[in-house]
mmJSON file of the N, C-alpha and C atoms, coordinates in Angstrom:
{"data_MODEL":{"atom_site":{
"group_PDB":["ATOM","ATOM","ATOM","ATOM","ATOM","ATOM","ATOM","ATOM","ATOM","ATOM","ATOM","ATOM","ATOM","ATOM","ATOM","ATOM","ATOM","ATOM","ATOM","ATOM","ATOM","ATOM","ATOM","ATOM","ATOM","ATOM","ATOM","ATOM","ATOM","ATOM","ATOM","ATOM","ATOM","ATOM","ATOM","ATOM","ATOM","ATOM","ATOM","ATOM","ATOM","ATOM","ATOM","ATOM","ATOM","ATOM","ATOM","ATOM","ATOM","ATOM","ATOM","ATOM","ATOM","ATOM","ATOM","ATOM","ATOM","ATOM","ATOM","ATOM","ATOM","ATOM","ATOM","ATOM","ATOM","ATOM","ATOM","ATOM","ATOM","ATOM","ATOM","ATOM","ATOM","ATOM","ATOM","ATOM","ATOM","ATOM","ATOM","ATOM","ATOM","ATOM","ATOM","ATOM","ATOM","ATOM","ATOM","ATOM","ATOM","ATOM","ATOM","ATOM","ATOM","ATOM","ATOM","ATOM","ATOM","ATOM","ATOM","ATOM","ATOM","ATOM","ATOM","ATOM","ATOM","ATOM","ATOM","ATOM","ATOM","ATOM","ATOM","ATOM","ATOM","ATOM","ATOM","ATOM","ATOM","ATOM","ATOM","ATOM","ATOM","ATOM","ATOM","ATOM","ATOM","ATOM","ATOM","ATOM","ATOM","ATOM","ATOM","ATOM","ATOM","ATOM","ATOM","ATOM","ATOM","ATOM","ATOM","ATOM","ATOM","ATOM","ATOM","ATOM","ATOM","ATOM","ATOM","ATOM","ATOM","ATOM","ATOM","ATOM","ATOM"],
"id":[1,2,3,4,5,6,7,8,9,10,11,12,13,14,15,16,17,18,19,20,21,22,23,24,25,26,27,28,29,30,31,32,33,34,35,36,37,38,39,40,41,42,43,44,45,46,47,48,49,50,51,52,53,54,55,56,57,58,59,60,61,62,63,64,65,66,67,68,69,70,71,72,73,74,75,76,77,78,79,80,81,82,83,84,85,86,87,88,89,90,91,92,93,94,95,96,97,98,99,100,101,102,103,104,105,106,107,108,109,110,111,112,113,114,115,116,117,118,119,120,121,122,123,124,125,126,127,128,129,130,131,132,133,134,135,136,137,138,139,140,141,142,143,144,145,146,147,148,149,150,151,152,153],
"type_symbol":["N","C","C","N","C","C","N","C","C","N","C","C","N","C","C","N","C","C","N","C","C","N","C","C","N","C","C","N","C","C","N","C","C","N","C","C","N","C","C","N","C","C","N","C","C","N","C","C","N","C","C","N","C","C","N","C","C","N","C","C","N","C","C","N","C","C","N","C","C","N","C","C","N","C","C","N","C","C","N","C","C","N","C","C","N","C","C","N","C","C","N","C","C","N","C","C","N","C","C","N","C","C","N","C","C","N","C","C","N","C","C","N","C","C","N","C","C","N","C","C","N","C","C","N","C","C","N","C","C","N","C","C","N","C","C","N","C","C","N","C","C","N","C","C","N","C","C","N","C","C","N","C","C"],
"label_atom_id":["N","CA","C","N","CA","C","N","CA","C","N","CA","C","N","CA","C","N","CA","C","N","CA","C","N","CA","C","N","CA","C","N","CA","C","N","CA","C","N","CA","C","N","CA","C","N","CA","C","N","CA","C","N","CA","C","N","CA","C","N","CA","C","N","CA","C","N","CA","C","N","CA","C","N","CA","C","N","CA","C","N","CA","C","N","CA","C","N","CA","C","N","CA","C","N","CA","C","N","CA","C","N","CA","C","N","CA","C","N","CA","C","N","CA","C","N","CA","C","N","CA","C","N","CA","C","N","CA","C","N","CA","C","N","CA","C","N","CA","C","N","CA","C","N","CA","C","N","CA","C","N","CA","C","N","CA","C","N","CA","C","N","CA","C","N","CA","C","N","CA","C","N","CA","C","N","CA","C"],
"label_alt_id":[null,null,null,null,null,null,null,null,null,null,null,null,null,null,null,null,null,null,null,null,null,null,null,null,null,null,null,null,null,null,null,null,null,null,null,null,null,null,null,null,null,null,null,null,null,null,null,null,null,null,null,null,null,null,null,null,null,null,null,null,null,null,null,null,null,null,null,null,null,null,null,null,null,null,null,null,null,null,null,null,null,null,null,null,null,null,null,null,null,null,null,null,null,null,null,null,null,null,null,null,null,null,null,null,null,null,null,null,null,null,null,null,null,null,null,null,null,null,null,null,null,null,null,null,null,null,null,null,null,null,null,null,null,null,null,null,null,null,null,null,null,null,null,null,null,null,null,null,null,null,null,null,null],
"label_comp_id":["UNK","UNK","UNK","UNK","UNK","UNK","UNK","UNK","UNK","UNK","UNK","UNK","UNK","UNK","UNK","UNK","UNK","UNK","UNK","UNK","UNK","UNK","UNK","UNK","UNK","UNK","UNK","UNK","UNK","UNK","UNK","UNK","UNK","UNK","UNK","UNK","UNK","UNK","UNK","UNK","UNK","UNK","UNK","UNK","UNK","UNK","UNK","UNK","UNK","UNK","UNK","UNK","UNK","UNK","UNK","UNK","UNK","UNK","UNK","UNK","UNK","UNK","UNK","UNK","UNK","UNK","UNK","UNK","UNK","UNK","UNK","UNK","UNK","UNK","UNK","UNK","UNK","UNK","UNK","UNK","UNK","UNK","UNK","UNK","UNK","UNK","UNK","UNK","UNK","UNK","UNK","UNK","UNK","UNK","UNK","UNK","UNK","UNK","UNK","UNK","UNK","UNK","UNK","UNK","UNK","UNK","UNK","UNK","UNK","UNK","UNK","UNK","UNK","UNK","UNK","UNK","UNK","UNK","UNK","UNK","UNK","UNK","UNK","UNK","UNK","UNK","UNK","UNK","UNK","UNK","UNK","UNK","UNK","UNK","UNK","UNK","UNK","UNK","UNK","UNK","UNK","UNK","UNK","UNK","UNK","UNK","UNK","UNK","UNK","UNK","UNK","UNK","UNK"],
"label_asym_id":["A","A","A","A","A","A","A","A","A","A","A","A","A","A","A","A","A","A","A","A","A","A","A","A","A","A","A","A","A","A","A","A","A","A","A","A","A","A","A","A","A","A","A","A","A","A","A","A","A","A","A","A","A","A","A","A","A","A","A","A","A","A","A","A","A","A","A","A","A","A","A","A","A","A","A","A","A","A","A","A","A","A","A","A","A","A","A","A","A","A","A","A","A","A","A","A","A","A","A","A","A","A","A","A","A","A","A","A","A","A","A","A","A","A","A","A","A","A","A","A","A","A","A","A","A","A","A","A","A","A","A","A","A","A","A","A","A","A","A","A","A","A","A","A","A","A","A","A","A","A","A","A","A"],
"label_entity_id":["1","1","1","1","1","1","1","1","1","1","1","1","1","1","1","1","1","1","1","1","1","1","1","1","1","1","1","1","1","1","1","1","1","1","1","1","1","1","1","1","1","1","1","1","1","1","1","1","1","1","1","1","1","1","1","1","1","1","1","1","1","1","1","1","1","1","1","1","1","1","1","1","1","1","1","1","1","1","1","1","1","1","1","1","1","1","1","1","1","1","1","1","1","1","1","1","1","1","1","1","1","1","1","1","1","1","1","1","1","1","1","1","1","1","1","1","1","1","1","1","1","1","1","1","1","1","1","1","1","1","1","1","1","1","1","1","1","1","1","1","1","1","1","1","1","1","1","1","1","1","1","1","1"],
"label_seq_id":[1,1,1,2,2,2,3,3,3,4,4,4,5,5,5,6,6,6,7,7,7,8,8,8,9,9,9,10,10,10,11,11,11,12,12,12,13,13,13,14,14,14,15,15,15,16,16,16,17,17,17,18,18,18,19,19,19,20,20,20,21,21,21,22,22,22,23,23,23,24,24,24,25,25,25,26,26,26,27,27,27,28,28,28,29,29,29,30,30,30,31,31,31,32,32,32,33,33,33,34,34,34,35,35,35,36,36,36,37,37,37,38,38,38,39,39,39,40,40,40,41,41,41,42,42,42,43,43,43,44,44,44,45,45,45,46,46,46,47,47,47,48,48,48,49,49,49,50,50,50,51,51,51],
"pdbx_PDB_ins_code":[null,null,null,null,null,null,null,null,null,null,null,null,null,null,null,null,null,null,null,null,null,null,null,null,null,null,null,null,null,null,null,null,null,null,null,null,null,null,null,null,null,null,null,null,null,null,null,null,null,null,null,null,null,null,null,null,null,null,null,null,null,null,null,null,null,null,null,null,null,null,null,null,null,null,null,null,null,null,null,null,null,null,null,null,null,null,null,null,null,null,null,null,null,null,null,null,null,null,null,null,null,null,null,null,null,null,null,null,null,null,null,null,null,null,null,null,null,null,null,null,null,null,null,null,null,null,null,null,null,null,null,null,null,null,null,null,null,null,null,null,null,null,null,null,null,null,null,null,null,null,null,null,null],
"Cartn_x":[73.173,73.99,73.067,73.571,72.77,73.54,72.626,73.635,74.842,75.245,75.836,76.868,76.81,77.743,78.666,77.773,78.483,79.514,78.903,79.398,81.188,80.782,81.724,83.264,82.985,84.08,84.598,83.992,84.34,85.237,86.358,87.252,86.62,86.89,86.349,85.239,83.983,82.423,82.002,82.898,82.083,81.478,81.628,80.638,79.377,79.257,77.633,76.438,75.652,74.636,73.314,73.372,72.23,72.557,71.743,72.03,70.836,70.626,69.556,69.733,68.787,68.88,67.226,67.725,66.608,65.568,65.989,65.384,64.806,65.072,64.446,65.768,65.075,66.108,66.333,67.344,67.471,68.793,67.977,69.179,70.077,71.137,71.883,70.948,70.334,69.668,68.925,69.065,68.289,69.456,70.636,71.518,71.798,71.515,71.723,70.838,69.14,67.928,67.858,68.212,67.88,69.196,68.321,68.848,68.64,69.849,70.348,69.937,68.953,68.497,69.461,69.307,69.986,70.13,70.734,70.923,70.487,70.674,70.231,71.24,70.481,71.485,71.323,72.602,72.821,74.085,73.281,74.359,74.457,75.22,76.49,75.969,75.176,75.181,75.66,76.657,77.67,76.566,77.408,76.822,77.151,76.383,76.743,76.354,77.179,76.646,77.134,76.328,77.257,76.195,76.569,75.692,75.811],
"Cartn_y":[-68.933,-69.474,-70.052,-69.307,-69.876,-71.1,-72.03,-73.042,-72.03,-70.98,-70.306,-69.833,-69.608,-69.375,-70.574,-71.817,-72.628,-73.396,-73.37,-73.598,-72.806,-71.759,-70.862,-71.34,-71.808,-72.382,-73.571,-74.51,-75.39,-75.227,-76.288,-76.215,-77.06,-76.628,-76.765,-77.755,-76.726,-77.405,-76.778,-76.608,-75.986,-77.102,-78.368,-79.042,-79.547,-78.493,-78.835,-77.964,-78.39,-77.691,-77.614,-78.877,-79.065,-79.534,-79.317,-79.958,-80.329,-81.612,-81.775,-81.726,-80.92,-80.249,-80.689,-81.954,-82.283,-83.41,-83.821,-84.815,-83.711,-82.11,-81.668,-81.218,-81.094,-80.568,-79.116,-78.391,-77.324,-77.187,-76.133,-75.843,-74.739,-74.561,-73.375,-71.994,-71.679,-70.251,-70.099,-70.992,-70.663,-70.771,-70.853,-71.253,-70.059,-68.881,-67.427,-67.009,-67.846,-67.443,-68.451,-69.898,-70.726,-70.755,-71.148,-70.901,-72.365,-72.808,-73.904,-73.834,-74.965,-74.921,-75.561,-75.299,-76.302,-77.858,-78.651,-79.957,-80.454,-79.634,-80.161,-81.1,-82.361,-82.862,-82.677,-82.396,-81.934,-82.849,-82.953,-83.839,-82.779,-82.712,-82.177,-82.923,-82.691,-83.86,-82.566,-83.744,-83.324,-83.356,-82.655,-82.4,-83.804,-84.536,-85.248,-85.196,-85.747,-85.535,-87.042,-87.456,-88.248,-88.35,-89.23,-89.948,-91.115],
"Cartn_z":[37.303,36.037,34.992,33.795,32.763,31.65,30.784,30.244,29.586,29.037,28.311,29.201,30.488,31.467,31.909,31.764,32.579,31.298,30.248,28.842,28.786,28.9,29.105,29.688,31.077,31.837,31.656,30.766,30.004,29.131,28.822,27.662,26.536,25.208,23.884,23.836,24.183,23.845,22.716,21.58,20.48,19.578,20.099,19.523,20.019,21.241,21.665,21.419,20.7,19.936,20.621,21.661,22.286,24.124,24.552,26.289,26.675,27.421,28.081,29.52,29.942,31.318,31.899,32.929,33.793,32.473,31.79,30.984,29.666,29.645,28.73,27.718,26.361,25.378,25.235,25.099,25.015,24.055,22.824,21.843,21.919,21.168,21.629,21.668,20.474,20.663,22.048,22.894,24.057,25.219,25.109,26.304,26.897,26.563,27.032,27.919,27.705,28.495,29.512,29.444,30.198,31.237,32.366,33.813,34.323,35.048,35.435,37.087,37.154,38.626,39.462,40.821,41.882,41.219,41.846,41.651,40.208,39.407,37.818,37.59,36.473,35.805,34.359,33.736,32.832,32.077,30.541,29.671,28.58,27.996,26.647,25.718,24.519,23.462,22.033,21.76,20.787,19.236,18.022,16.97,16.31,15.665,15.033,13.142,12.597,10.853,10.642,9.444,8.687,7.562,6.888,5.684,5.049],
"occupancy":[1.0,1.0,1.0,1.0,1.0,1.0,1.0,1.0,1.0,1.0,1.0,1.0,1.0,1.0,1.0,1.0,1.0,1.0,1.0,1.0,1.0,1.0,1.0,1.0,1.0,1.0,1.0,1.0,1.0,1.0,1.0,1.0,1.0,1.0,1.0,1.0,1.0,1.0,1.0,1.0,1.0,1.0,1.0,1.0,1.0,1.0,1.0,1.0,1.0,1.0,1.0,1.0,1.0,1.0,1.0,1.0,1.0,1.0,1.0,1.0,1.0,1.0,1.0,1.0,1.0,1.0,1.0,1.0,1.0,1.0,1.0,1.0,1.0,1.0,1.0,1.0,1.0,1.0,1.0,1.0,1.0,1.0,1.0,1.0,1.0,1.0,1.0,1.0,1.0,1.0,1.0,1.0,1.0,1.0,1.0,1.0,1.0,1.0,1.0,1.0,1.0,1.0,1.0,1.0,1.0,1.0,1.0,1.0,1.0,1.0,1.0,1.0,1.0,1.0,1.0,1.0,1.0,1.0,1.0,1.0,1.0,1.0,1.0,1.0,1.0,1.0,1.0,1.0,1.0,1.0,1.0,1.0,1.0,1.0,1.0,1.0,1.0,1.0,1.0,1.0,1.0,1.0,1.0,1.0,1.0,1.0,1.0,1.0,1.0,1.0,1.0,1.0,1.0],
"B_iso_or_equiv":[0.0,0.0,0.0,0.0,0.0,0.0,0.0,0.0,0.0,0.0,0.0,0.0,0.0,0.0,0.0,0.0,0.0,0.0,0.0,0.0,0.0,0.0,0.0,0.0,0.0,0.0,0.0,0.0,0.0,0.0,0.0,0.0,0.0,0.0,0.0,0.0,0.0,0.0,0.0,0.0,0.0,0.0,0.0,0.0,0.0,0.0,0.0,0.0,0.0,0.0,0.0,0.0,0.0,0.0,0.0,0.0,0.0,0.0,0.0,0.0,0.0,0.0,0.0,0.0,0.0,0.0,0.0,0.0,0.0,0.0,0.0,0.0,0.0,0.0,0.0,0.0,0.0,0.0,0.0,0.0,0.0,0.0,0.0,0.0,0.0,0.0,0.0,0.0,0.0,0.0,0.0,0.0,0.0,0.0,0.0,0.0,0.0,0.0,0.0,0.0,0.0,0.0,0.0,0.0,0.0,0.0,0.0,0.0,0.0,0.0,0.0,0.0,0.0,0.0,0.0,0.0,0.0,0.0,0.0,0.0,0.0,0.0,0.0,0.0,0.0,0.0,0.0,0.0,0.0,0.0,0.0,0.0,0.0,0.0,0.0,0.0,0.0,0.0,0.0,0.0,0.0,0.0,0.0,0.0,0.0,0.0,0.0,0.0,0.0,0.0,0.0,0.0,0.0],
"pdbx_formal_charge":[null,null,null,null,null,null,null,null,null,null,null,null,null,null,null,null,null,null,null,null,null,null,null,null,null,null,null,null,null,null,null,null,null,null,null,null,null,null,null,null,null,null,null,null,null,null,null,null,null,null,null,null,null,null,null,null,null,null,null,null,null,null,null,null,null,null,null,null,null,null,null,null,null,null,null,null,null,null,null,null,null,null,null,null,null,null,null,null,null,null,null,null,null,null,null,null,null,null,null,null,null,null,null,null,null,null,null,null,null,null,null,null,null,null,null,null,null,null,null,null,null,null,null,null,null,null,null,null,null,null,null,null,null,null,null,null,null,null,null,null,null,null,null,null,null,null,null,null,null,null,null,null,null],
"auth_seq_id":[1,1,1,2,2,2,3,3,3,4,4,4,5,5,5,6,6,6,7,7,7,8,8,8,9,9,9,10,10,10,11,11,11,12,12,12,13,13,13,14,14,14,15,15,15,16,16,16,17,17,17,18,18,18,19,19,19,20,20,20,21,21,21,22,22,22,23,23,23,24,24,24,25,25,25,26,26,26,27,27,27,28,28,28,29,29,29,30,30,30,31,31,31,32,32,32,33,33,33,34,34,34,35,35,35,36,36,36,37,37,37,38,38,38,39,39,39,40,40,40,41,41,41,42,42,42,43,43,43,44,44,44,45,45,45,46,46,46,47,47,47,48,48,48,49,49,49,50,50,50,51,51,51],
"auth_comp_id":["UNK","UNK","UNK","UNK","UNK","UNK","UNK","UNK","UNK","UNK","UNK","UNK","UNK","UNK","UNK","UNK","UNK","UNK","UNK","UNK","UNK","UNK","UNK","UNK","UNK","UNK","UNK","UNK","UNK","UNK","UNK","UNK","UNK","UNK","UNK","UNK","UNK","UNK","UNK","UNK","UNK","UNK","UNK","UNK","UNK","UNK","UNK","UNK","UNK","UNK","UNK","UNK","UNK","UNK","UNK","UNK","UNK","UNK","UNK","UNK","UNK","UNK","UNK","UNK","UNK","UNK","UNK","UNK","UNK","UNK","UNK","UNK","UNK","UNK","UNK","UNK","UNK","UNK","UNK","UNK","UNK","UNK","UNK","UNK","UNK","UNK","UNK","UNK","UNK","UNK","UNK","UNK","UNK","UNK","UNK","UNK","UNK","UNK","UNK","UNK","UNK","UNK","UNK","UNK","UNK","UNK","UNK","UNK","UNK","UNK","UNK","UNK","UNK","UNK","UNK","UNK","UNK","UNK","UNK","UNK","UNK","UNK","UNK","UNK","UNK","UNK","UNK","UNK","UNK","UNK","UNK","UNK","UNK","UNK","UNK","UNK","UNK","UNK","UNK","UNK","UNK","UNK","UNK","UNK","UNK","UNK","UNK","UNK","UNK","UNK","UNK","UNK","UNK"],
"auth_asym_id":["A","A","A","A","A","A","A","A","A","A","A","A","A","A","A","A","A","A","A","A","A","A","A","A","A","A","A","A","A","A","A","A","A","A","A","A","A","A","A","A","A","A","A","A","A","A","A","A","A","A","A","A","A","A","A","A","A","A","A","A","A","A","A","A","A","A","A","A","A","A","A","A","A","A","A","A","A","A","A","A","A","A","A","A","A","A","A","A","A","A","A","A","A","A","A","A","A","A","A","A","A","A","A","A","A","A","A","A","A","A","A","A","A","A","A","A","A","A","A","A","A","A","A","A","A","A","A","A","A","A","A","A","A","A","A","A","A","A","A","A","A","A","A","A","A","A","A","A","A","A","A","A","A"],
"auth_atom_id":["N","CA","C","N","CA","C","N","CA","C","N","CA","C","N","CA","C","N","CA","C","N","CA","C","N","CA","C","N","CA","C","N","CA","C","N","CA","C","N","CA","C","N","CA","C","N","CA","C","N","CA","C","N","CA","C","N","CA","C","N","CA","C","N","CA","C","N","CA","C","N","CA","C","N","CA","C","N","CA","C","N","CA","C","N","CA","C","N","CA","C","N","CA","C","N","CA","C","N","CA","C","N","CA","C","N","CA","C","N","CA","C","N","CA","C","N","CA","C","N","CA","C","N","CA","C","N","CA","C","N","CA","C","N","CA","C","N","CA","C","N","CA","C","N","CA","C","N","CA","C","N","CA","C","N","CA","C","N","CA","C","N","CA","C","N","CA","C","N","CA","C","N","CA","C","N","CA","C"],
"pdbx_PDB_model_num":[1,1,1,1,1,1,1,1,1,1,1,1,1,1,1,1,1,1,1,1,1,1,1,1,1,1,1,1,1,1,1,1,1,1,1,1,1,1,1,1,1,1,1,1,1,1,1,1,1,1,1,1,1,1,1,1,1,1,1,1,1,1,1,1,1,1,1,1,1,1,1,1,1,1,1,1,1,1,1,1,1,1,1,1,1,1,1,1,1,1,1,1,1,1,1,1,1,1,1,1,1,1,1,1,1,1,1,1,1,1,1,1,1,1,1,1,1,1,1,1,1,1,1,1,1,1,1,1,1,1,1,1,1,1,1,1,1,1,1,1,1,1,1,1,1,1,1,1,1,1,1,1,1]
}}}
């Protein structure tokens, strides 16, 4: 399963532009190619803007 596959199964994750997978940051252009290993720790990091 890839990060993209996981996000397709979750509701309302449009905010997610970066994922932390086992301590490493993965940006959205790499979601399709990044496989999730067994027992992975995943954090969805929201896009935050401010000024």
